[in-house]
N, C-alpha and C positions, 0 to 999 in steps of 0.2 A: 560256463561249464563245458568240459570236453565231452565228445561223443561217448567215450567209454564211461565217464562218470554218469552221464545221463542214462545209459543202458543199465548201469549198476543200480541206480536208484529205481528204475522201472522194474528190474528183477527183484529187488528187495520189497517192492510194493505188490508184486504178483503173488497173491495169497494162494492161488491154486498151485503155482509152481512150488512155493514153500511147503505146502501140504504134501505134494507128491515127493519132494525131496526128503521130507522127514519120514514118509512112509517107506521110501527106498532105504533110508538109513536103518529103520527098524527091521525091515526084512533082511537086510545084509547082516545085521548083528546076529540074527538067528543062525547064520552060517559062519560065525566068528571071522567076518570079513577082515578085520584089522590084523588078524594073525597071518595074512597072506604075504606080508612084505618084509624085506630086510633092508638094512642100510649098511653098505660096505661089508656085507657078509654076516651081520648079526640081526636076528629078528627084532623088529622095532615096535610091533604091536601098536600101531597108530593108523588113523585114517590118513590117506595121502594128502587130503586138504589141510589137515592140521600140521603135517610135516612141512608143507610149503609155507604155511603161515609162520611157523617158527623160524624157518630160514629167512623169511623177509624181516622178521623182528631182529634176529641176531645180526644180520648184515647191516641193518639200519642203526641199531643201538651200539654195536661193536663192544660188547661187554668184556671186561677183564676176567670175570668169573661168572660161570653159570652153575647154579646149585640145583640139583635134581633129587627129589625124594622118590624112591622107587627105581630100581635098576632092572629087575627081571633078567632078560637075556642080554641086556647091555646095548641094544640097538640105538636107543634114544641118546645114551651117553656117548656112543661113538658118533652119532649124528652131530651132537653139539660140538664135540672135539673136532670134527671134520670142517665145520664152518669156521671155527676159531683158527684152525690151521690155515685156511684160505685167507683169513683176515691178517695173518701174520702176528707179530708181537709175541707176548708170553701168556696169552689167555689160557685159562684152565677150566675144565668141567669137573665138578665134584658130585659124585653119586652116593646116595645114602640108601642102604638096604638092610632091613632088619635081620635077614639071614640069606646071604648070597650063596647060591648053590655052587659047590666047588668047580663043576664043569663050566659054569658060566663065568666064574672068576678067571679060570684058566684061559678061556677064549678071549676075554677082554684084555687080560694082561699080555697076551702074545700078539695082540693087534698092533699094527704099526702106529696107530694114533694114541696108544696108551700113554705115550710121553706127555700128553696133555690132560691126563685123567688122574684123579685121586678117588679112591674108594673108601668110604667110611661104613663099617658094618655095625649096625645097631638100630634101635628105633629112632625114627626121625623126630619124635617128641620127647626123647630122652635129653635132659638138660646138658648132660656131658657131651652128647653128640652135637647138639646145637652150639655148645661152646667151642667145639673144634671148628665148626663152620664159621662162627664169628671171627675166630682168629685168622682163618684163611681169607676172610673178606676184609679184614682190617686194612685200610689204606688203599683199597681198590677204587678206581675211578668210576667204573660202571659195573653193577652187579645185577644179574637177572636170576629169578627163581622160578622153578617149574615144580609143581606139586602133583605127584601121580603115584601115591602109595596106597595106604588104607583109605577107603572112600567114605567112612562114616562121618557124620556131622562133627562130633566131638574131636575126632582125630584131625580132621582138616582144619577145624577152628584153632586147635592148638598149634598146628603147623603154621597157620597164618600169624598167630601171635609171635611165634619164635622167629620166623624167617622174613616176614614182610618188612621189618625194620632194616634189613640188609639191602633191600632194593633201592637203587638210587634214582633220583629224579630223571625222567626221560626213558627209564628202562621199564621192564615188564615183570609182573607176577602172573604166571599162567597157572590156572587151576584146572586140571583135566577131569573129565567125567562128571562135570556139572549136569550133563544131559540125563543122568540117572533120574533127576527130579521130573523129567518130562516123559519118561518111559513107563510102560505098564509094569505093575508089580511082579507079574509072573516071569519077568526077565531075570530076577535075582532071587530065586527060591532058596538058595543055599548060601546067601551072602548076608552079612550083618547090615548092609545098607539097602536103601530103596527110597520110595517117595517119602518125603518128610525127614529123611535122615541121610544126607548125602553132601557132596561138595558144594552144590548150588545153595543149599540151605545155610551152609557154613559161610559162603561168600556173602549172602544177604545179611547175615548177622554181623559179620566182620565190617561191612561197609556202613552199617548204622553208626558206628563209633569211630571210624577211621576215614578221614577226608584226604589222605595222601594219594588215594587211588580212585580211578574212575573206569567204568567198563568201556572198553574200546569196541563199540558196536560196528564200526566200519570193517574191522577184521572179520568178524563172524558173518557179517552181512554179505560178504562176497564169496564165502565158502560153500554155501548151500547145505553141505553136510559137515558137521563138526561134533566132536564129543565134548566141546568146551563152550557151549552157549553161556554168555555172561561170565566166562572164565578168563577172558583176555583182559587183564587189569593193567592199565598204564599208570605209572607213578607220576603224579603231577606236582608234588611238593617235596622239598627236602626233608 
C-alpha cells in the first residue's frame, strides 16, 4: 500500500474529521456556498470537490456521450464539454432542462464549447425526451449519465429507470444531492424533497433490483465534502 493510500484510509477512518467535515458542509450550505463558482464563465453550482471527482471520472472513462439532467445556468454542461474537448474525438454533452431560461440558453449557445453540446428542453422523465437521448446514445462506445434535476424520490427513480440502461460497463451514473437524506429537514422548507424523499432514497430502491451498478465508496471517501454520498455509481456489468 502506498503512503498516500495509507493516509487516505486513515482519513476515512477518522470519525472526528468526518464529523467536522460534514458540519462544515452543513454550515457552508447555509450561505449557498456552491453558488460561488463558475466554469469557463458560467455558474456551475457544485462543490469544488465534486467538480474534481467528475473530472477524474471523465478523464478515466473517456465517454463518447455525457447525458446530464438539469442545466440551470449551464456551468456543468460547459464543464463536461471542456473535458471532452481536451480528450479530443467527437464526444458530446447532452443537457436536459424542463424549462431553460432564455438568457441561460443564449449564454450557452454563444460559448465556444457549444459545438460539443446538445440541449433538449422538456421533462427528463418524459418518454419522448428519453427517446431522443436513447437515439443519441445508440452506437456509442462509452456513455456516462449525471442526474441533477428534480430531487424527489419518484422523479429520480424514474430517471434511473430511463437513463441507467444507457450507461456502459466501466462508466458511471452519478446521482447528485443524495446528501439531502443526511441533512436537517429545515434546510428544505419550500422544496418537495427532504429526508425520506430524495435522490439517496431513490438510489437505495434502485440498487435493490439492479445489479449492474455498485457504489464507488473510494471516490466519496477522499472528498470529505460531497453532495453525492452513495451517488457515485460505477457500472460493473453490460
